[in-house]
C-alpha positions as CSV (number, residue, x, y, z in Angstrom):
1,A,-4.8,-5.1,4.3
2,S,-6.4,-3.7,1.1
3,H,-4.3,-0.6,1.4
4,Y,-1.1,-2.6,1.5
5,L,-2.2,-4.8,-1.4
6,E,-3.0,-1.7,-3.5
7,L,0.4,-0.1,-2.6
8,T,2.3,-3.2,-3.6
9,K,0.3,-4.0,-6.8
10,S,2.4,-1.8,-9.1
11,R,5.7,-3.2,-7.7
12,S,4.4,-6.8,-8.0
13,Y,3.3,-6.5,-11.6
14,N,6.2,-4.2,-12.6
15,V,4.6,-3.6,-16.0
16,N,7.0,-0.8,-17.1
17,N,10.1,-2.3,-15.4
18,K,10.1,0.7,-13.1
19,Y,11.2,-1.4,-10.2
20,S,14.3,-3.6,-9.9
21,E,13.9,-7.4,-9.9
22,A,14.9,-7.3,-6.2
23,E,12.1,-4.8,-5.4
24,Q,9.6,-6.9,-7.4
25,R,10.6,-10.1,-5.7
26,G,10.4,-8.3,-2.4
27,A,6.8,-7.5,-3.1
28,W,6.1,-11.1,-4.1
29,Y,7.7,-12.3,-0.9
30,A,5.6,-10.0,1.3
31,L,2.4,-11.0,-0.5
32,H,3.1,-14.7,-0.2
33,Y,4.2,-14.4,3.4
34,T,1.0,-12.6,4.2
35,L,-1.3,-15.0,2.3
36,K,0.3,-18.0,3.8
37,R,-0.2,-16.8,7.4
38,I,-3.7,-15.6,6.7
39,L,-4.6,-19.1,5.3
40,Q,-3.0,-20.7,8.4
41,M,-5.0,-18.5,10.7
42,L,-8.3,-19.0,8.9
43,A,-7.9,-22.8,8.6
44,P,-9.7,-23.6,11.9
45,I,-12.7,-21.4,10.8
46,M,-12.7,-22.2,7.1
47,P,-11.1,-25.6,6.8
48,F,-12.1,-26.7,3.3
49,V,-11.5,-23.5,1.4
50,T,-8.2,-22.7,3.1
51,D,-6.9,-26.2,2.6
52,A,-7.8,-26.2,-1.1
53,I,-5.9,-22.9,-1.7
54,Y,-3.0,-24.0,0.5
55,R,-2.6,-27.3,-1.3
56,E,-2.7,-25.5,-4.7
57,L,0.0,-23.1,-3.7
58,Y,2.2,-25.1,-1.3
59,G,1.6,-28.7,-2.2
60,K,0.5,-29.8,1.3
61,S,-2.4,-29.5,3.7
62,V,-2.7,-26.3,5.7
63,H,-3.8,-28.6,8.6
64,S,-0.4,-30.2,8.9
65,E,1.1,-26.8,9.6
66,R,1.6,-25.2,13.0
67,F,-0.4,-22.1,13.8
68,P,1.8,-19.1,12.9
69,E,3.7,-17.4,15.7
70,P,4.4,-13.7,15.7
71,D,7.6,-13.0,13.8
72,E,10.0,-11.2,16.1
73,E,11.8,-9.6,13.2
74,F,8.7,-7.8,12.2
75,L,7.6,-6.9,15.7
76,E,10.7,-4.8,16.1
77,E,9.9,-2.7,13.1
78,S,7.7,0.4,13.4
79,P,4.4,0.1,11.6
80,E,4.2,3.9,11.4
81,L,5.0,4.1,7.7
82,I,2.3,1.7,6.6
83,F,-0.2,3.4,8.9
84,R,0.6,6.8,7.5
85,A,0.4,5.5,3.9
86,C,-3.0,4.0,4.6
87,E,-4.2,7.4,5.9
88,V,-2.9,9.1,2.8
89,N,-4.6,6.5,0.6
90,H,-7.9,7.2,2.4
91,A,-7.5,11.0,2.0
92,I,-6.7,10.8,-1.7
93,W,-9.4,8.2,-2.5
94,K,-11.9,10.4,-0.6
95,Y,-10.8,13.5,-2.6
96,K,-11.1,11.6,-5.9
97,K,-14.6,10.4,-5.0
98,Q,-15.7,13.9,-4.0
99,S,-14.2,15.3,-7.2
100,G,-16.0,12.7,-9.4
101,L,-12.7,11.1,-10.4
102,K,-12.2,7.4,-10.9
103,L,-9.7,5.8,-8.6
104,S,-7.5,5.1,-11.6
105,D,-7.6,8.7,-12.8
106,P,-4.3,10.7,-12.4
107,I,-4.2,13.8,-10.2
108,M,-2.7,16.7,-12.1
109,E,-2.4,18.9,-9.1
110,R,0.7,19.3,-6.9
111,I,0.4,17.1,-3.9
112,Y,2.3,17.8,-0.6
113,L,3.1,14.9,1.7
114,P,4.9,14.8,5.0
115,R,8.6,13.9,4.5
116,T,8.1,10.7,6.6
117,L,6.3,9.2,3.6
118,E,9.3,9.5,1.3
119,P,10.1,5.8,1.4
120,A,6.7,5.0,0.0
121,L,6.8,7.7,-2.7
122,E,7.0,5.5,-5.8
123,E,4.1,3.2,-4.7
124,L,1.9,6.2,-3.8
125,M,2.6,7.9,-7.1
126,D,1.8,4.7,-9.0
127,L,-1.3,3.9,-7.0
128,H,-2.9,7.3,-7.3
129,G,-1.5,8.6,-10.6
130,L,0.2,11.5,-8.8
131,K,2.2,13.6,-11.3
132,Y,3.7,16.3,-9.0
133,V,4.7,15.5,-5.4
134,E,6.6,17.6,-3.0
135,F,7.5,16.9,0.7
136,Y,7.2,19.2,3.6
137,E,8.9,19.1,6.9
138,E,6.5,21.0,9.2
139,R,3.9,22.7,7.0
140,P,3.0,22.8,3.3
141,P,2.8,26.2,1.5
142,E,0.1,28.5,2.9
143,D,-2.0,28.4,-0.3
144,A,-2.2,24.6,-0.3
145,V,-5.6,23.0,0.4
146,D,-5.9,20.5,3.2
147,M,-7.1,17.0,1.9
148,G,-6.9,15.5,5.4
149,S,-4.4,13.2,7.0
150,G,-1.5,15.5,6.4
151,V,-2.1,15.5,2.6
152,Y,-2.3,18.9,0.8
153,R,-2.9,19.9,-2.8
154,K,-2.3,23.0,-4.8
155,P,-4.9,23.3,-7.5
156,A,-3.5,23.2,-11.1
157,S,-4.5,26.8,-11.7
158,T,-2.0,27.9,-9.1
159,I,0.9,25.7,-10.0
């Protein structure tokens, strides 16, 4: 969940108006949808806290709501993109930690990602401060360094 929250943060805030209003509202919807269902599922375990939050946000008791059912619309969609994006996040965060970079520091190296991650490009670039990204179909260039999870980098000295 934290990976998804991090990915949608820049789209939700839209500080530089990089995203359209529809994209920003889409992020808000996804976050509210998720929060509402999490509160409903946690209500039997944490009744007081979840009810206080739910009342503040939705104006009624979480305990008057039905327990959420799986949403068939979302069950039909493949979660592959979000799983791959989470793996990429992990690989880049690990690299930053090993390199002594803060998570907010930009990466000035060329990053190679699998083409399947193209729909998440803007969010990944915003989240990790990626400046140079290229996609590969089967393999990245031979001189690229493996960061794990299908993520490769080409050091700035070789760009």
